[in-house]
Each structure stands twice: as structure tokens, then as C-alpha cells.
C-alpha positions as CSV (number, residue, x, y, z in Angstrom):
1,M,19.5,-12.7,-7.7
2,K,16.1,-12.6,-9.3
3,I,13.3,-10.3,-7.9
4,L,9.7,-10.8,-9.0
5,V,7.3,-7.8,-8.6
6,L,3.6,-8.8,-8.6
7,G,1.1,-6.0,-9.1
8,A,3.5,-4.1,-11.3
9,N,0.8,-1.8,-12.8
10,G,-0.7,-0.8,-9.4
11,Q,0.1,2.3,-7.4
12,V,3.1,0.9,-5.6
13,G,4.2,-1.6,-8.2
14,S,4.5,1.1,-10.9
15,E,6.9,3.0,-8.7
16,L,9.2,0.0,-7.9
17,S,11.2,0.0,-11.1
18,A,12.7,3.5,-10.5
19,Q,13.1,3.0,-6.8
20,L,14.8,-0.4,-7.2
21,D,17.1,1.1,-9.8
22,N,18.0,4.0,-7.4
23,V,18.5,2.1,-4.2
24,L,20.3,-0.9,-5.8
25,A,22.3,1.2,-8.2
26,A,25.7,0.1,-6.8
27,D,24.8,-3.6,-7.0
28,R,22.3,-3.4,-9.9
29,N,24.2,-6.0,-12.0
30,R,23.5,-8.5,-9.2
31,F,19.8,-8.2,-9.6
32,T,17.3,-9.2,-12.3
33,V,13.9,-7.8,-11.9
34,I,10.7,-9.2,-13.4
35,F,7.6,-7.1,-13.4
36,A,4.2,-8.9,-13.7
37,G,0.9,-7.2,-13.9
38,R,-2.5,-8.9,-14.1
39,S,-2.2,-9.3,-17.9
40,T,0.9,-11.4,-17.3
41,V,-0.5,-13.5,-14.4
42,D,-3.8,-13.4,-12.7
43,V,-3.0,-14.2,-9.1
44,S,-6.5,-15.3,-8.4
45,D,-5.8,-18.2,-10.8
46,L,-3.8,-20.2,-8.3
47,D,-2.6,-22.9,-10.7
48,A,-1.4,-20.3,-13.2
49,L,0.3,-18.5,-10.3
50,R,2.1,-21.7,-9.2
51,D,3.2,-22.3,-12.8
52,F,4.4,-18.7,-13.2
53,L,6.5,-18.9,-10.0
54,G,8.0,-22.2,-11.1
55,Y,8.9,-20.9,-14.5
56,H,10.7,-17.8,-13.2
57,D,12.1,-19.2,-10.0
58,P,12.6,-15.9,-8.1
59,N,14.7,-15.4,-5.1
60,W,12.6,-12.5,-3.8
61,I,8.9,-11.8,-4.4
62,I,7.5,-8.4,-3.8
63,N,3.7,-8.8,-3.5
64,A,2.0,-5.5,-4.4
65,T,-1.2,-7.2,-5.5
66,A,-4.4,-7.0,-3.5
67,Y,-8.2,-7.0,-3.7
68,T,-8.7,-3.4,-2.5
69,S,-12.3,-2.6,-3.2
70,V,-13.3,-2.2,0.4
71,D,-17.1,-1.9,-0.1
72,S,-17.4,-4.5,-2.9
73,A,-15.5,-7.0,-0.6
74,E,-18.6,-7.1,1.6
75,S,-20.5,-8.9,-1.2
76,E,-17.6,-10.4,-3.1
77,V,-16.1,-12.3,-0.2
78,S,-14.6,-15.2,-2.1
79,Q,-12.9,-12.8,-4.6
80,A,-11.4,-10.9,-1.8
81,Y,-10.1,-14.0,0.0
82,S,-8.9,-15.5,-3.3
83,V,-6.4,-12.6,-3.8
84,N,-5.7,-11.5,-0.3
85,E,-5.3,-14.9,1.4
86,H,-5.3,-17.8,-1.1
87,A,-2.8,-16.3,-3.6
88,V,-0.6,-15.2,-0.7
89,R,-0.6,-18.8,0.5
90,V,0.8,-19.9,-2.9
91,L,3.5,-17.2,-2.6
92,A,4.5,-18.2,0.9
93,D,4.5,-21.9,0.1
94,Y,6.7,-21.2,-2.9
95,C,9.2,-19.2,-0.8
96,A,9.3,-21.8,1.9
97,T,9.9,-24.6,-0.5
98,N,12.4,-22.8,-2.7
99,D,14.5,-20.9,-0.1
100,A,13.1,-17.5,-1.3
101,N,12.0,-14.3,0.5
102,L,8.7,-12.4,0.5
103,I,7.9,-8.8,1.0
104,H,4.1,-8.5,1.3
105,I,2.1,-5.2,1.5
106,S,-0.7,-5.1,4.0
107,T,-3.0,-2.4,5.5
108,D,-4.2,-0.4,8.5
109,Y,-7.6,-2.2,8.0
110,V,-6.4,-5.1,10.1
111,F,-7.1,-2.9,13.1
112,D,-10.5,-1.7,14.4
113,G,-9.6,2.0,14.3
114,S,-10.5,2.6,18.0
115,G,-8.9,5.2,20.1
116,E,-6.7,8.1,19.1
117,L,-3.2,6.7,19.6
118,P,-1.1,5.2,16.7
119,F,-1.2,1.4,16.3
120,Y,2.0,-0.5,16.7
121,E,3.0,-3.6,14.8
122,D,2.0,-5.8,17.8
123,S,-1.2,-4.0,18.6
124,E,-4.3,-6.2,18.8
125,V,-5.9,-6.8,15.4
126,A,-9.6,-6.7,14.9
127,P,-10.7,-5.9,11.4
128,L,-14.1,-4.3,10.9
129,G,-15.0,-5.8,7.5
130,V,-14.2,-8.4,4.8
131,Y,-11.4,-6.5,3.2
132,G,-9.5,-6.1,6.5
133,A,-10.2,-9.7,7.5
134,S,-8.9,-11.1,4.2
135,K,-5.8,-9.0,4.5
136,L,-5.2,-10.2,8.0
137,A,-5.7,-13.8,6.8
138,G,-2.9,-13.2,4.3
139,E,-0.6,-11.8,7.0
140,E,-1.3,-14.9,9.2
141,V,-0.5,-17.2,6.3
142,V,2.8,-15.5,5.7
143,R,3.8,-15.7,9.4
144,A,2.8,-19.3,9.8
145,T,4.5,-20.5,6.6
146,L,7.7,-18.4,6.2
147,E,10.5,-17.3,8.5
148,R,12.1,-14.9,6.0
149,H,9.4,-12.4,5.3
150,I,8.6,-8.7,5.6
151,I,5.0,-7.6,6.0
152,L,4.7,-3.8,5.4
153,R,1.4,-2.3,6.6
154,T,0.5,1.1,5.1
155,A,-2.5,3.4,4.7
156,W,-4.2,6.1,2.6
157,V,-2.0,5.4,-0.4
158,F,-1.8,7.9,-3.3
159,G,0.2,7.9,-6.5
160,A,0.4,8.8,-10.1
161,S,-0.9,5.4,-11.3
162,G,-4.3,3.9,-10.4
163,G,-7.3,5.4,-8.6
164,N,-7.0,7.1,-5.2
165,F,-8.5,9.8,-3.0
166,V,-6.4,12.6,-4.6
167,K,-7.6,11.9,-8.1
168,T,-11.2,11.6,-6.9
169,M,-11.1,15.0,-5.2
170,L,-9.6,16.6,-8.3
171,R,-12.3,15.1,-10.5
172,L,-15.1,16.3,-8.2
173,A,-13.5,19.8,-8.0
174,E,-13.9,20.2,-11.7
175,T,-17.7,20.3,-11.4
176,R,-18.5,21.2,-7.8
177,S,-17.8,24.4,-5.8
178,E,-18.2,22.6,-2.4
179,L,-17.8,19.1,-1.1
180,G,-18.7,17.2,2.0
181,V,-15.6,15.3,3.3
182,V,-15.4,13.1,6.4
183,G,-13.6,14.9,9.2
184,D,-13.6,12.3,12.0
185,Q,-11.4,9.7,10.4
186,Y,-7.6,10.2,10.9
187,G,-4.5,8.8,9.3
188,A,-1.5,9.7,7.3
189,P,-1.6,10.1,3.5
190,T,1.2,7.9,2.0
191,S,2.8,8.3,-1.3
192,A,3.2,5.1,-3.4
193,K,6.7,6.3,-4.3
194,G,7.6,6.5,-0.6
195,I,6.3,2.9,-0.1
196,A,8.3,1.7,-3.1
197,K,11.5,3.4,-1.8
198,A,11.0,1.8,1.6
199,I,10.6,-1.7,0.0
200,A,13.8,-1.1,-2.1
201,I,15.8,-0.1,1.0
202,I,14.6,-3.1,3.0
203,L,15.4,-5.5,0.1
204,S,18.9,-3.9,-0.2
205,Q,19.6,-4.3,3.5
206,M,18.1,-7.8,3.8
207,S,19.4,-9.3,0.5
208,E,21.9,-11.5,2.4
209,A,19.9,-11.9,5.7
210,E,19.7,-15.4,7.2
211,S,16.6,-17.0,8.6
212,L,17.5,-16.2,12.2
213,D,18.0,-12.5,11.4
214,E,15.8,-10.6,13.9
215,R,14.9,-7.9,11.3
216,W,12.4,-10.2,9.5
217,G,8.8,-9.5,10.5
218,T,6.1,-6.8,10.4
219,Y,6.6,-3.1,9.9
220,H,4.5,0.1,9.5
221,Y,5.2,2.8,6.9
222,T,3.0,5.8,6.3
223,G,3.5,9.5,5.5
224,K,3.4,12.2,8.1
225,P,1.8,14.1,9.8
226,F,-1.6,12.7,10.7
227,V,-4.7,14.5,9.4
228,S,-8.4,13.9,8.7
229,W,-9.7,13.2,5.2
230,A,-11.2,16.7,5.2
231,E,-7.8,18.3,6.0
232,F,-6.2,16.2,3.3
233,A,-8.8,17.4,0.7
234,R,-8.2,21.0,1.6
235,E,-4.5,20.6,0.9
236,I,-5.1,18.8,-2.4
237,F,-7.3,21.7,-3.6
238,L,-4.8,24.3,-2.4
239,Q,-1.9,22.8,-4.2
240,A,-3.9,22.0,-7.3
241,V,-5.0,25.6,-7.6
242,Q,-1.4,26.8,-7.2
243,L,-0.4,24.4,-10.0
244,G,-3.2,25.6,-12.3
245,M,-4.8,22.1,-12.3
246,I,-8.2,23.5,-11.1
247,S,-9.5,27.0,-11.3
248,S,-10.7,27.5,-7.8
249,I,-10.6,25.9,-4.4
250,A,-13.7,23.9,-3.6
251,A,-15.1,24.5,-0.2
252,V,-14.7,21.5,2.1
253,N,-17.7,21.0,4.4
254,V,-16.7,18.7,7.2
255,I,-19.1,15.8,7.8
256,A,-19.2,12.9,10.2
257,T,-18.7,9.3,9.2
258,E,-22.4,8.6,9.8
259,Q,-23.3,11.2,7.1
260,Y,-21.4,9.3,4.5
261,P,-22.8,5.7,4.7
262,T,-20.8,2.9,3.0
263,A,-21.2,-0.8,2.7
264,A,-18.1,-1.4,4.7
265,K,-17.3,0.3,8.0
266,R,-14.1,2.4,7.9
267,P,-11.6,2.6,10.8
268,Q,-11.8,6.1,12.4
269,N,-8.2,5.8,13.6
270,S,-5.8,4.8,10.9
271,R,-2.7,6.2,12.6
272,L,0.2,3.8,12.4
273,D,3.4,4.1,14.5
274,C,6.4,4.0,12.1
275,S,9.2,4.1,14.7
276,K,10.2,0.4,14.2
277,I,11.0,0.8,10.5
278,R,13.0,4.0,11.2
279,D,15.0,2.3,14.0
280,T,15.6,-0.9,12.1
281,F,16.3,0.3,8.5
282,G,16.7,4.1,8.9
283,I,13.6,4.7,6.8
284,E,11.9,8.0,7.7
285,S,8.3,8.8,6.8
286,D,7.7,11.2,3.9
287,D,6.1,14.5,4.6
288,W,3.0,13.9,2.5
289,H,2.6,17.7,1.7
290,Q,5.8,17.4,-0.4
291,S,4.9,14.0,-1.8
292,L,1.5,15.3,-2.8
293,G,3.1,18.2,-4.7
294,E,5.4,15.8,-6.6
295,M,2.5,13.6,-7.5
296,L,0.4,16.5,-8.7
297,N,3.2,17.8,-10.9
298,E,3.5,14.3,-12.3
299,I,-0.1,14.0,-13.3
300,K,-0.6,17.7,-14.3
301,G,-2.2,17.8,-17.8
302,V,-3.1,14.0,-17.7
303,S,-6.7,12.9,-17.8
304,L,-8.1,11.8,-14.4
305,Q,-10.7,9.5,-16.0
């Protein structure tokens, strides 16, 4: 069985090698894994992507690629849709034609962020901006084209590779004694390693699943518990000081969303209910406090630039 990982150099993609090895250890000789980053294939080049898929002929595709620049998407609409919808259509078409399976990562931004209760997989979708709309379009393409698929929505991702909120806070703490951080947006920080492990478990359990298997579909996976960005920042600084990564804890001044204007509107409620993935696959959410500590230990002494 051949597995193709697209977006291999991103936050989640870079964690998949170790997690696939760990979870599939007993059957590892059954699987060949191909890792492809942007230097290998640019998914926005749809013809190149089709040729790449035809050449490698995978049985499974894990799509960890995405156009994720939320604010830039408001002006770079075609670029966002090229990666988040059109490339996904190529993947779904390939899988439908070649009897292959797709695991596709999506986002909390498909929701409008209203209310205070967690969103379920079948909650009404209503993206606030281009990024969320383009990711929703990708989801819809997958569902319309392919029976054997897993869509995994997540939020507030952090990991050792790539840029993220944790690294931004650490960089700012090097030169500032206090920071204003939004305190009225809520969600759950989610480790890239935890997402990669969840994907590996799903693939392991679904490797022989037929088209009519009721487990195919959409799932949510995030860390726990829910917090605001300001609360997350405070914990980052606390753990970073304990590890000697920064000299002192920067004061976090809680500000409202309106005080931090951005090109794209952010959902104020990014809470996702993760009971379905737990009940179906036995996958429990990480405690992000512990995952954060593991990530900080991993990047300790590494340049954040």
C-alpha cells in the first residue's frame, strides 16, 4: 500500500513520518510512504499535480497542504482557491478514478464563530472570509466527488516546524516587556504532532475499509481545554521562562478583537466538539499544556526567525 503525504514540510506534514512509523509499526512493511513538499510538487500547478499523482499512483493521499495566510487571502483570492479548492478537486478526482482514499485537513474557519458552544461536524457552516470560504469549497469538492474520504477539521495549530502563534509570542517576548493579546476569541491550541498521530490512527483503522463503511466522513480534532489567545500566551511565557528560553514573563494585556484590526475577520468561537473522533476511533484530545511543553523543549536553542 502506497501513502502519499502532500505538504510534507508543513507543521503537520513534518510530524507525519514519525507518527506513521509509530502507529503502523506492526504492519510497516505493508506501507510505502512518499513525502512531497512544495519543492517536489507545487499543488497550485494543477497539471504538474496530476502528472505527479499519475507517476506515483498512491492508494492513500494525506493532504496537509493549504493556503493558510488568512489576511492575504482577502486580496489573493485566486491563489487561495487554487490551493484550497482547485488542487483538492484534482486529488479527489484522482482518488475517485483510481480507487484511492483521501485524508484532507480542514479548519474551524468554515464556521462563523458565533455563540459559545462547540461546533459539531454537522453544525451550519458560514465562513467569515476568503480563507474559510476556500477551505469550505475544498471540503464540498471532496464530499461531492469521493465516498472514501476523511475530512479532519482542526484549529489553532502549533508545532516545531513552520510559523505559528507560539513562535510569534516567543519572538515578541525577546524585545517587549508587555503585549496586548486578544482575549475574546476562544478555541483550543492543537499540537501538530497530535494531529499527525490522529491521522495515522485513522489510516491504520481504515486501511481496509470499504466504500459503505459508515466511518468515512468529517471529524473534528483539537487539543483541550478551551482558552482565549491571551490565556494561551500567558502559558507560553510561563513555560518558556521555566525552560530558560526567555528571561522574564511578558505581561499580557487583554484586548478586544476590535482593538486588533485585521484584513480578515476572525471567528470569536473556534471551539470544536471532538466527541465523534473519540467515539469512532478512540482518539482523545491532547492536553495542550503538555504538548506545548514538548514543543518548547524541541525548539529550545533553535532560532525562531
